[in-house]
C-alpha positions in Angstrom: -49.8 -9.2 83.0 -52.7 -10.4 81.2 -53.4 -13.4 79.5 -56.0 -15.0 77.0 -55.7 -18.4 77.7 -57.9 -20.6 75.2 -58.2 -24.6 75.6 -57.3 -26.1 72.4 -56.7 -29.3 70.1 -54.1 -27.9 68.2 -52.3 -24.5 67.8 -49.4 -23.1 65.6 -47.7 -19.6 65.1 -46.0 -18.7 62.0 -43.4 -15.9 61.0 -43.0 -15.1 57.5 -44.9 -18.5 56.5 -42.6 -20.8 58.4 -44.2 -22.6 61.9 -41.8 -21.6 64.7 -43.9 -23.3 67.3 -46.9 -25.8 67.5 -49.1 -27.7 69.8 -51.8 -30.0 70.1 -53.9 -30.8 72.9 -53.4 -27.8 75.5 -53.7 -24.4 75.9 -52.7 -21.4 73.7 -51.6 -18.3 75.7 -51.7 -15.0 74.2 -49.6 -12.7 76.9 -49.4 -9.1 77.5 -47.1 -7.3 79.9 -47.7 -3.7 81.4 -44.9 -1.3 83.1 -45.7 -2.3 86.4 -45.5 -6.2 86.1 -42.6 -8.0 87.6 -41.0 -11.5 87.4 -42.9 -12.6 90.5 -45.9 -11.6 88.5 -44.7 -13.8 85.3 -44.1 -17.1 87.3 -47.3 -16.9 89.6 -49.1 -16.6 86.3 -47.3 -19.4 84.9 -48.2 -21.3 88.0 -51.9 -20.2 87.6 -52.1 -21.3 84.0 -50.6 -24.4 85.1 -52.9 -25.4 87.8 -56.1 -24.4 85.8 -58.6 -27.3 85.9 -60.1 -26.6 82.7 -60.2 -30.0 81.0 -62.8 -32.4 81.1 -62.7 -35.4 83.6 -64.4 -38.6 82.9 -67.6 -37.3 83.7 -67.3 -34.3 81.4 -66.5 -31.8 84.2 -63.7 -29.2 84.0 -61.8 -31.0 87.0 -58.2 -31.4 85.1 -55.2 -29.5 84.5 -52.4 -29.7 82.2 -50.5 -31.9 84.5 -53.2 -34.5 84.4 -53.6 -34.2 80.7 -50.0 -33.8 79.7 -51.1 -31.2 77.4 -48.8 -28.4 76.4 -48.5 -24.7 76.1 -47.9 -22.5 73.2 -47.0 -18.9 74.4 -47.6 -15.8 72.3 -46.6 -12.0 73.2 -49.7 -9.8 72.6 -49.0 -6.3 73.6 -52.5 -5.3 72.1 -54.4 -6.9 74.9 -53.7 -3.6 77.1 -55.2 -1.6 74.0 -57.0 0.9 75.2 -60.4 2.1 72.9 -62.2 4.4 75.4 -61.5 7.4 73.6 -61.6 7.8 69.8 -61.0 5.0 66.9 -57.6 4.0 67.1 -56.6 2.3 69.9 -53.9 3.5 72.4 -51.1 1.5 74.0 -49.6 3.6 76.6 -50.5 0.7 79.0 -48.3 -2.3 77.7 -44.9 -2.2 78.7 -42.2 -0.9 76.8 -40.4 -3.7 74.3 -37.3 -4.3 76.8 -39.7 -5.0 79.5 -41.9 -6.5 77.5 -39.3 -8.9 76.3 -37.7 -9.7 80.0 -41.2 -10.5 81.6 -42.3 -12.4 78.3 -39.6 -14.9 78.7 -39.4 -14.8 82.3 -43.2 -16.2 82.0 -41.7 -18.8 79.0 -38.9 -20.0 81.5 -41.2 -20.3 84.6 -43.9 -22.3 82.4 -40.9 -24.7 81.2 -40.5 -25.8 84.8 -44.0 -26.8 84.9 -45.1 -28.1 81.6 -43.2 -30.6 79.6 -44.0 -28.8 76.2 -43.9 -25.1 76.1 -44.0 -23.6 72.5 -43.2 -20.0 71.6 -43.8 -17.5 68.8 -41.2 -14.6 68.2 -41.5 -11.4 70.5 -41.9 -8.7 68.4 -42.5 -10.4 65.0 -45.2 -10.4 63.0 -47.0 -14.0 63.4 -50.0 -15.5 62.2 -51.7 -17.7 64.9 -54.0 -20.7 64.2 -55.9 -22.7 66.9 -58.8 -24.8 66.7 -60.4 -24.0 70.2 -61.7 -26.9 72.5 -65.1 -26.0 73.8 -64.3 -23.3 73.5 -62.7 -22.8 76.5 -61.2 -19.2 76.9 -60.5 -17.2 79.8 -59.1 -13.6 80.2 -56.8 -13.7 83.4 -55.3 -10.1 84.7 -52.4 -10.7 87.7 -53.7 -7.4 89.1 -56.6 -9.1 90.1 -54.9 -12.3 91.3 -52.1 -11.3 93.4 
């Protein structure tokens, strides 16, 4: 799995002009799934993101996690995180999981996140979504489970 994790002061996702998920301070997670990913990867990644110390403490150092700040998560599926642009000008998405597996593991990630974080909002898997965010910092991390577990 790959996740682009951005610290935000607010973020939202809309489908057909209607907001379906929104958070104030917290993390926006764009999540991609690969064919070899498992439910264990989903749970491990949710735990890792939950425990990231990327929020400022009283001294301004990044020492606080979502738990300590009471922040929320907005999780949006994004198969294009596995786009390969090495050949030609059109990205190839063969490294992304097929839709059924992608949905299953996206749902597994969200379910795991909901056991850890009080507020978890989501996009709609497979939908054409408009994502808005106000980045905080900016602080953005790329996390790849093949390099974690």
